[in-house]
C-alpha positions as CSV (number, residue, x, y, z in Angstrom):
1,X,171.3,-90.2,63.5
2,X,169.4,-93.1,65.2
3,X,165.8,-93.7,64.4
4,X,163.3,-95.9,66.1
5,X,161.9,-98.8,64.1
6,X,158.2,-98.0,63.3
7,X,157.5,-101.7,63.0
8,X,159.0,-102.6,66.3
9,X,156.3,-101.4,68.6
10,X,152.8,-102.7,69.2
11,X,150.5,-102.8,66.3
12,X,148.1,-99.9,65.8
13,X,144.9,-101.1,67.4
14,X,143.0,-97.8,67.4
15,X,140.8,-99.0,64.5
16,X,140.1,-102.2,66.4
17,X,138.4,-100.3,69.3
18,X,135.2,-99.7,67.3
19,X,131.7,-100.8,67.7
20,X,132.3,-104.3,66.3
21,X,134.9,-105.1,68.9
22,X,132.7,-103.8,71.7
23,X,129.8,-106.0,70.5
24,X,132.1,-109.0,70.4
25,X,133.4,-108.4,74.0
26,X,129.8,-107.8,75.2
27,X,128.6,-111.0,73.6
28,X,131.4,-113.0,75.2
29,X,130.6,-111.6,78.6
30,X,126.9,-112.3,78.1
31,X,127.8,-115.8,77.2
32,X,129.6,-116.2,80.5
33,X,133.0,-116.4,79.0
34,X,135.0,-113.5,80.4
35,X,138.3,-115.1,79.4
36,X,137.2,-114.9,75.7
37,X,136.4,-111.3,76.2
38,X,139.9,-110.8,77.7
39,X,141.6,-112.4,74.7
40,X,139.8,-109.9,72.4
41,X,141.3,-106.9,74.1
42,X,144.4,-108.0,75.9
43,X,146.7,-106.5,73.2
44,X,145.1,-103.1,73.3
45,X,147.0,-100.1,74.6
46,X,145.7,-98.5,77.8
47,X,143.7,-95.6,76.1
48,X,142.1,-98.0,73.6
49,X,141.1,-100.5,76.4
50,X,139.7,-97.6,78.4
51,X,137.6,-96.7,75.4
52,X,136.2,-100.2,75.2
53,X,135.5,-100.3,78.9
54,X,133.6,-97.0,78.8
55,X,131.3,-98.3,76.0
56,X,130.3,-101.4,78.0
57,X,127.6,-101.4,80.7
58,X,128.5,-101.4,84.3
59,X,128.4,-105.1,85.0
60,X,130.3,-105.9,81.8
61,X,133.1,-103.4,82.8
62,X,133.6,-105.1,86.2
63,X,133.5,-108.6,84.7
64,X,136.1,-107.7,82.0
65,X,138.5,-106.1,84.5
66,X,138.2,-109.1,86.9
67,X,139.0,-111.4,84.0
68,X,142.4,-109.8,83.7
69,X,143.1,-110.3,87.4
70,X,146.6,-109.2,88.5
71,X,147.6,-108.8,84.8
72,X,145.3,-105.8,84.3
73,X,147.1,-102.7,83.1
74,X,146.2,-100.2,85.8
75,X,147.2,-97.3,83.6
76,X,143.7,-97.8,82.1
77,X,142.3,-96.1,85.2
78,X,144.1,-92.9,84.4
79,X,142.4,-92.9,80.9
80,X,138.9,-93.5,82.0
81,X,136.1,-91.0,82.3
82,X,135.8,-89.7,85.9
83,X,132.3,-91.0,86.4
84,X,133.2,-94.5,85.1
85,X,136.3,-94.5,87.2
86,X,134.4,-93.7,90.3
87,X,131.7,-96.3,89.6
88,X,134.4,-99.0,89.1
89,X,136.2,-97.9,92.3
90,X,133.0,-98.6,94.2
91,X,132.5,-102.0,92.6
92,X,136.0,-103.5,92.6
93,X,137.6,-105.1,95.7
94,X,139.7,-102.8,97.8
95,X,142.7,-105.1,97.5
96,X,142.5,-104.6,93.7
97,X,142.3,-100.8,94.1
98,X,145.3,-100.9,96.5
99,X,147.3,-102.7,93.8
100,X,146.2,-100.1,91.2
101,X,147.3,-97.3,93.4
102,X,150.8,-98.7,93.9
103,X,151.2,-99.1,90.2
104,X,150.0,-95.6,89.2
105,X,151.6,-92.2,89.5
106,X,150.6,-90.3,92.6
107,X,148.3,-87.8,90.8
108,X,146.4,-90.7,89.0
109,X,146.2,-92.7,92.3
110,X,144.7,-89.7,94.0
111,X,141.8,-89.6,91.4
112,X,140.9,-93.2,92.5
113,X,141.2,-92.7,96.2
114,X,139.3,-89.4,96.4
115,X,136.1,-91.0,95.1
116,X,135.9,-93.7,97.8
117,X,133.8,-93.7,100.9
118,X,135.8,-92.9,104.1
119,X,135.8,-96.6,105.3
120,X,136.9,-97.9,101.9
121,X,139.5,-95.2,101.6
122,X,141.1,-96.1,104.9
123,X,141.1,-99.8,104.0
124,X,142.8,-99.2,100.7
125,X,145.4,-97.0,102.3
126,X,146.1,-99.7,104.9
127,X,147.3,-102.0,102.1
128,X,150.0,-99.4,101.0
129,X,153.6,-99.1,102.1
130,X,154.3,-96.3,104.5
131,X,156.1,-94.2,101.9
132,X,153.4,-94.6,99.2
133,X,150.6,-93.8,101.7
134,X,152.4,-90.7,102.9
135,X,152.9,-89.4,99.3
136,X,149.3,-90.1,98.5
137,X,147.9,-88.5,101.7
138,X,150.1,-85.4,101.0
139,X,148.4,-85.1,97.6
140,X,145.0,-85.4,99.1
141,X,145.7,-82.6,101.6
142,X,145.6,-80.0,98.8
143,X,142.3,-78.7,97.4
144,X,140.9,-80.2,94.2
145,X,141.9,-78.7,90.9
146,X,145.2,-77.4,92.3
147,X,148.8,-78.1,91.4
148,X,149.1,-80.2,94.5
149,X,146.4,-82.6,93.3
150,X,147.9,-82.6,89.8
151,X,151.5,-83.2,90.8
152,X,153.4,-86.4,90.9
153,X,155.1,-86.9,94.3
154,X,158.0,-88.9,92.8
155,X,160.9,-87.0,91.2
156,X,164.7,-86.9,91.1
157,X,166.4,-84.2,93.3
158,X,170.2,-83.9,93.9
159,X,172.6,-81.6,95.6
160,X,174.5,-78.9,93.6
161,X,177.9,-80.3,94.7
162,X,177.2,-83.7,93.3
163,X,179.1,-84.7,90.2
164,X,177.5,-86.0,87.0
165,X,179.0,-89.5,87.8
166,X,177.4,-89.4,91.3
167,X,174.0,-88.6,89.8
168,X,174.2,-91.3,87.2
169,X,175.2,-93.9,89.8
170,X,172.4,-92.7,92.1
171,X,169.8,-93.1,89.3
172,X,171.1,-96.6,88.6
173,X,170.9,-97.8,92.2
174,X,167.9,-96.1,93.6
175,X,164.6,-98.1,93.7
176,X,162.1,-95.4,94.3
177,X,162.6,-93.2,91.2
178,X,159.8,-92.4,88.8
179,X,159.4,-94.7,85.8
180,X,160.1,-91.9,83.4
181,X,161.4,-88.3,83.8
182,X,163.3,-85.8,81.7
183,X,164.6,-83.3,84.3
184,X,166.6,-83.6,87.5
185,X,166.0,-80.9,90.1
186,X,168.8,-79.3,92.1
187,X,168.0,-78.5,95.7
188,X,169.6,-77.0,98.7
189,X,169.7,-78.7,102.2
190,X,166.2,-77.3,102.9
191,X,164.9,-78.8,99.7
192,X,164.4,-75.4,98.0
193,X,164.8,-75.5,94.3
194,X,168.0,-74.0,93.0
195,X,167.6,-75.1,89.4
196,X,167.3,-78.1,87.1
197,X,169.3,-80.1,84.6
198,X,167.8,-81.7,81.5
199,X,168.6,-85.4,81.4
200,X,170.0,-85.2,77.9
201,X,172.5,-82.6,79.0
202,X,173.5,-84.6,82.0
203,X,174.2,-87.7,79.9
204,X,176.3,-85.8,77.5
205,X,178.6,-84.3,80.2
206,X,181.7,-85.9,81.7
207,X,181.4,-87.7,85.0
208,X,183.6,-85.3,87.0
209,X,181.6,-82.1,86.2
210,X,179.6,-80.6,89.0
211,X,175.9,-80.4,88.7
212,X,175.8,-76.7,89.7
213,X,177.8,-75.9,86.5
214,X,175.2,-77.5,84.3
215,X,171.9,-76.5,86.0
216,X,169.5,-73.9,84.6
217,X,168.9,-71.4,87.4
218,X,166.0,-69.7,85.6
219,X,163.7,-72.4,86.9
220,X,159.9,-71.8,86.8
221,X,158.1,-73.0,89.9
222,X,154.4,-73.1,91.0
223,X,152.8,-73.2,94.4
224,X,151.0,-76.4,95.3
225,X,147.8,-74.4,96.1
226,X,147.8,-72.7,92.6
227,X,144.8,-73.4,90.4
228,X,145.4,-76.0,87.8
229,X,144.1,-73.8,85.0
230,X,146.7,-71.1,85.9
231,X,149.4,-73.8,85.9
232,X,148.2,-75.0,82.4
233,X,148.3,-71.4,81.1
234,X,151.9,-71.1,82.4
235,X,152.9,-74.3,80.6
236,X,151.5,-72.9,77.4
237,X,153.0,-69.4,77.8
238,X,156.5,-70.5,78.7
239,X,156.6,-73.8,76.6
240,X,157.3,-75.9,79.7
241,X,157.7,-79.7,79.7
242,X,157.6,-80.0,83.5
243,X,157.5,-77.7,86.5
244,X,158.5,-78.2,90.1
245,X,155.8,-77.8,92.7
246,X,156.6,-76.1,96.0
247,X,154.8,-75.7,99.3
248,X,154.3,-72.5,101.3
249,X,157.9,-72.7,102.5
250,X,159.2,-73.0,98.9
251,X,160.3,-76.6,99.5
252,X,160.0,-79.0,96.6
253,X,157.1,-81.4,97.0
254,X,156.3,-82.7,93.5
255,X,156.4,-82.1,89.8
256,X,153.7,-81.4,87.2
257,X,154.4,-82.8,83.7
258,X,153.0,-81.7,80.3
259,X,150.9,-84.9,79.9
260,X,148.9,-83.9,83.0
261,X,148.5,-80.4,81.7
262,X,147.2,-81.6,78.4
263,X,144.4,-83.4,80.3
264,X,143.7,-80.3,82.3
265,X,143.3,-78.2,79.1
266,X,141.0,-80.8,77.6
267,X,138.9,-81.1,80.7
268,X,138.6,-77.3,81.2
269,X,137.6,-76.8,77.5
270,X,135.1,-79.6,77.8
271,X,133.7,-78.1,81.1
272,X,133.3,-74.6,79.6
273,X,131.5,-76.0,76.5
274,X,129.1,-77.9,78.7
275,X,128.5,-74.9,81.0
276,X,127.7,-72.7,78.0
277,X,124.9,-75.1,77.2
278,X,123.8,-75.2,80.9
279,X,124.4,-79.0,81.4
280,X,126.9,-78.9,84.2
281,X,129.7,-81.4,84.7
282,X,127.9,-84.5,83.5
283,X,129.0,-87.6,81.7
284,X,127.4,-90.2,79.4
285,X,127.9,-92.7,82.2
286,X,125.6,-90.7,84.6
287,X,122.2,-92.1,85.5
288,X,118.9,-90.5,84.4
289,X,118.4,-88.9,87.8
290,X,121.9,-87.4,87.9
291,X,121.5,-86.1,84.4
292,X,118.2,-84.5,85.3
293,X,119.7,-82.9,88.4
294,X,122.5,-81.5,86.2
295,X,120.2,-80.0,83.6
296,X,117.0,-78.9,85.2
297,X,118.3,-75.9,87.3
298,X,119.2,-73.8,84.2
299,X,116.0,-75.0,82.4
300,X,114.0,-73.5,85.2
301,X,115.9,-70.2,85.0
302,X,115.3,-70.3,81.2
303,X,111.6,-70.9,81.8
304,X,111.5,-67.7,83.9
305,X,113.2,-65.6,81.2
306,X,110.9,-67.1,78.5
307,X,107.9,-66.0,80.6
308,X,109.4,-62.5,80.8
309,X,109.7,-62.4,77.0
310,X,106.1,-63.6,76.7
311,X,105.0,-60.8,79.0
312,X,106.6,-58.3,76.6
313,X,104.6,-59.8,73.7
314,X,101.4,-59.6,75.7
315,X,101.7,-55.8,75.9
316,X,101.3,-55.7,72.1
317,X,98.5,-58.3,71.7
318,X,96.2,-55.7,70.1
319,X,98.8,-54.8,67.6
320,X,99.4,-58.4,66.7
321,X,95.6,-58.9,66.2
322,X,95.6,-56.2,63.6
323,X,98.4,-57.7,61.5
324,X,99.0,-61.4,61.5
325,X,102.3,-60.9,59.7
326,X,103.8,-59.6,62.9
327,X,103.3,-63.0,64.6
328,X,104.9,-64.7,61.6
329,X,108.0,-62.4,61.6
330,X,108.6,-62.1,65.4
331,X,110.6,-65.3,65.8
332,X,113.0,-64.1,63.1
333,X,114.0,-61.0,65.0
334,X,114.5,-63.0,68.2
335,X,116.3,-65.9,66.6
336,X,118.8,-63.6,64.8
337,X,119.5,-61.7,68.0
338,X,119.9,-64.8,70.0
339,X,122.5,-66.3,67.6
340,X,124.4,-63.0,67.4
341,X,124.5,-62.8,71.2
342,X,125.7,-66.4,71.5
343,X,128.6,-65.6,69.1
344,X,129.8,-62.7,71.2
345,X,129.2,-64.5,74.5
346,X,131.2,-67.5,73.4
347,X,134.2,-65.4,72.4
348,X,133.9,-63.5,75.6
349,X,133.7,-66.5,78.0
350,X,136.6,-68.2,76.3
351,X,138.7,-65.0,76.5
352,X,137.9,-64.7,80.2
353,X,138.8,-68.3,80.8
354,X,142.2,-67.9,79.1
355,X,142.9,-64.5,80.8
356,X,142.9,-62.7,77.4
357,X,140.2,-60.3,78.5
358,X,140.4,-58.0,81.5
359,X,139.9,-54.5,82.7
360,X,142.8,-53.2,80.6
361,X,141.3,-54.1,77.2
362,X,137.6,-54.5,78.1
363,X,136.5,-51.0,76.9
364,X,138.1,-51.6,73.5
365,X,136.6,-55.0,73.1
366,X,133.1,-53.8,74.3
367,X,133.3,-51.0,71.7
368,X,134.3,-53.5,69.0
369,X,131.5,-55.9,69.8
370,X,128.9,-53.1,69.8
371,X,130.1,-51.9,66.4
372,X,130.1,-55.4,65.0
373,X,126.6,-55.9,66.2
374,X,125.5,-52.6,64.6
375,X,127.1,-53.4,61.2
376,X,125.8,-56.9,61.2
377,X,122.4,-55.5,62.0
378,X,122.6,-53.1,59.0
379,X,123.5,-55.9,56.6
380,X,120.8,-58.3,57.8
381,X,118.2,-55.6,58.0
382,X,118.6,-54.8,54.3
383,X,118.3,-58.4,53.4
384,X,115.3,-59.0,55.6
385,X,113.5,-55.8,54.5
386,X,113.8,-56.9,50.9
387,X,112.5,-60.4,51.7
388,X,109.5,-59.0,53.6
389,X,108.7,-56.6,50.8
390,X,108.6,-59.5,48.3
391,X,106.8,-61.8,50.8
392,X,104.1,-59.4,52.1
393,X,104.3,-56.6,49.6
394,X,104.7,-54.0,52.3
395,X,107.6,-51.6,52.4
396,X,106.7,-50.1,55.8
397,X,106.7,-53.6,57.4
398,X,110.1,-54.3,55.8
399,X,111.4,-51.1,57.3
400,X,110.0,-52.0,60.8
401,X,111.6,-55.4,60.9
402,X,114.9,-54.0,59.4
403,X,115.0,-51.4,62.2
404,X,114.2,-54.0,64.8
405,X,117.0,-56.2,63.7
406,X,119.5,-53.3,63.9
407,X,118.4,-52.6,67.4
408,X,118.4,-56.2,68.5
409,X,121.8,-57.1,67.1
410,X,123.3,-54.0,68.7
411,X,121.8,-55.1,72.0
412,X,123.0,-58.7,71.4
413,X,126.6,-57.5,70.9
414,X,126.6,-55.4,74.0
415,X,124.8,-58.0,76.2
416,X,127.0,-60.8,74.9
417,X,130.1,-59.2,76.3
418,X,128.8,-57.2,79.3
419,X,126.9,-60.0,80.9
420,X,129.9,-62.4,81.1
421,X,132.1,-59.5,82.3
422,X,129.6,-58.7,85.0
423,X,129.5,-62.3,86.3
424,X,133.3,-62.4,86.2
425,X,133.5,-59.1,88.0
426,X,131.7,-60.6,91.0
427,X,133.7,-63.8,90.9
428,X,130.9,-65.9,89.4
429,X,131.4,-68.4,86.7
430,X,130.2,-66.7,83.5
431,X,130.0,-69.9,81.5
432,X,126.8,-71.5,82.8
433,X,124.7,-68.3,83.5
434,X,125.5,-66.1,80.6
435,X,123.6,-67.9,77.9
436,X,120.3,-67.8,79.7
437,X,120.5,-64.0,80.4
438,X,121.8,-63.1,77.0
439,X,118.9,-64.9,75.4
440,X,116.5,-63.1,77.7
441,X,117.9,-59.7,76.6
442,X,117.8,-60.5,72.9
443,X,114.2,-61.9,73.2
444,X,112.9,-59.1,75.2
445,X,114.7,-56.3,73.2
446,X,113.8,-58.0,69.9
447,X,110.1,-58.4,70.6
448,X,109.8,-54.9,72.2
449,X,111.6,-53.2,69.3
450,X,109.7,-55.0,66.6
451,X,106.3,-54.8,68.1
452,X,106.8,-51.3,69.5
453,X,108.0,-49.9,66.1
454,X,105.1,-51.6,64.4
455,X,102.6,-50.0,66.8
456,X,104.2,-46.6,66.0
457,X,104.7,-46.8,62.3
458,X,102.0,-49.1,61.0
459,X,98.9,-48.1,63.0
């Protein structure tokens, strides 16, 4: 069994991409010595160099990249944060971007070109060879976040009547093959996918064997217009390493590989997490104005729901005046309900995003979350009633807050699942909006239940 030499590759530089290295690079650039900065990072792998570039300020990023000149590893662009990549695309010369696009896979090149102004985009494309430009423009024709944008336009496709020897000779002599690939696709004269052959199986077969006897005909394909999230789910479900992409006529136009899908899964999880907090698709590289624009809309909505909760409290101002302890304990009821609602909402939104929650199992899951909220309420009500009795020496007050907690946690469980389901039912993204409205429900129900029960039982 052969084994690669662990000492034969590049040294592990992940630890070197820390704050000390960034400070040294920044100091060299500030001193007007970009070549010294280059020497500090020129041995880094693309992901590590991208990390250093992201931690620098804008002018330092441009200066460092220009210090590399034509020796710059353009693979770094595919590792950069989208906002940083767009900012660099605007700042760097179009000739430099054209060189980057010719070096990158089609999908990564499309990320660079799509962020340019129309005039700059046309100038960059004018520097490309006809075949490269056609492949890139084909990618850009498809909507964003689809398989067509995600795919690589370079792949290996052969006829079923070719022999193994012909395929091997073709791969040795062709100049426009992808740099790395693991599958060869078998197509008919209309370029429709008939099957695929793993490269390892092809290399272990005799030269005279026909490709059609080796190919796997149970080949999974995706449409170029299919959403990239759905493509990622299919990779996960069927344990795929690559998948051919076809157009509306079922003709092969590209291939999506597992490394691209990993990025999609990471980006979608990151996006859902941000939306749950109401911050939108923002980046640390965004300006103050862009960040404010991203965050303020849902803060305004949250302000409105907070005013509604305050209106509920106002209806019981006389009750609060008679017992100051009610004002002390109100935030506890609302806080517990809000946390419980967030728990249910987070699970629900993630289940919707991964297609694990739908109309088939929704009634069962709704019932489960309602019962969970009720039982959690019973447990916490007993704990809180005991604390209030010791704290204020009042059994009835402990009973009131205990009952209010039961009501609010039940409402939190129901709202935490029904609100995201309602948004999803009307084709609205449940991630950004659910949190605000679940909090509104738990605040209003919590205050109303606590103060209403206090008004009935204590006065």
